[in-house]
C-alpha positions as CSV (number, residue, x, y, z in Angstrom):
1,X,2.3,37.9,-3.8
2,X,0.2,34.8,-3.9
3,X,-1.0,35.4,-0.3
4,X,-2.1,38.8,-1.2
5,X,-4.2,37.5,-4.1
6,X,-5.7,34.8,-1.9
7,X,-6.6,37.5,0.7
8,X,-8.3,39.6,-1.9
9,X,-10.2,36.6,-3.2
10,X,-11.4,35.7,0.3
11,X,-12.4,39.2,1.0
12,X,-14.4,39.4,-2.2
13,X,-16.3,36.3,-1.1
14,X,-17.0,37.6,2.3
15,X,-18.2,40.9,0.9
16,X,-20.6,39.2,-1.5
17,X,-22.0,37.0,1.3
18,X,-22.5,40.0,3.6
19,X,-24.4,41.8,0.8
20,X,-26.4,38.7,0.2
21,X,-27.4,38.4,3.9
22,X,-28.2,42.1,4.2
23,X,-30.5,41.9,1.1
24,X,-32.1,38.8,2.5
25,X,-32.7,40.5,5.9
26,X,-34.3,43.5,4.2
27,X,-36.7,41.2,2.3
28,X,-37.6,39.3,5.5
29,X,-38.2,42.5,7.4
30,X,-40.4,43.9,4.6
31,X,-42.4,40.6,4.4
32,X,-43.0,40.5,8.1
33,X,-44.0,44.2,8.1
34,X,-46.4,43.9,5.2
35,X,-47.9,40.5,5.9
36,X,-50.3,41.7,8.7
37,X,-51.7,44.4,6.4
38,X,-52.2,42.0,3.5
39,X,-54.0,39.4,5.7
40,X,-56.2,42.1,7.3
41,X,-57.3,43.3,3.9
42,X,-58.1,39.7,2.9
43,X,-60.0,39.2,6.1
44,X,-62.0,42.3,5.3
45,X,-63.3,40.5,2.2
46,X,-65.2,38.0,4.3
47,X,-67.6,40.7,5.4
48,X,-68.0,42.2,1.9
49,X,-71.1,41.6,-0.1
50,X,-70.9,40.0,-3.5
51,X,-67.6,38.2,-2.7
52,X,-67.9,34.4,-2.9
53,X,-67.1,32.6,0.3
54,X,-64.1,30.7,-1.2
55,X,-62.2,33.8,-2.3
56,X,-60.8,34.8,1.1
57,X,-59.6,31.3,1.8
58,X,-57.9,31.0,-1.6
59,X,-56.3,34.4,-1.2
60,X,-55.0,33.5,2.3
61,X,-53.2,30.5,0.8
62,X,-51.9,32.4,-2.2
63,X,-50.5,35.3,-0.1
64,X,-49.1,33.0,2.5
65,X,-47.4,30.8,-0.1
66,X,-46.1,33.8,-2.0
67,X,-44.4,35.2,1.1
68,X,-42.9,31.8,1.9
69,X,-41.6,31.4,-1.6
70,X,-40.2,35.0,-1.7
71,X,-38.2,34.4,1.5
72,X,-37.2,30.9,0.3
73,X,-35.9,32.3,-3.0
74,X,-34.0,35.1,-1.3
75,X,-32.1,32.6,0.8
76,X,-31.1,30.7,-2.3
77,X,-33.6,27.8,-2.2
């Protein structure tokens, strides 16, 4: 009886870890798929009129750090 309870407890841990890893994989795939588009749009700001020269640089840093922190957070710090 005790072995059966331990097996169920171990299986529940494995199931939650697999769900956790699948969720993390989805976030990483989405981030890598969307990052080029975001950075291209920011790069397009450099050629726009009326945009201060520092804005694209700051946005590159903000978007890059945001992607890193999202992935970092998904993997549990």
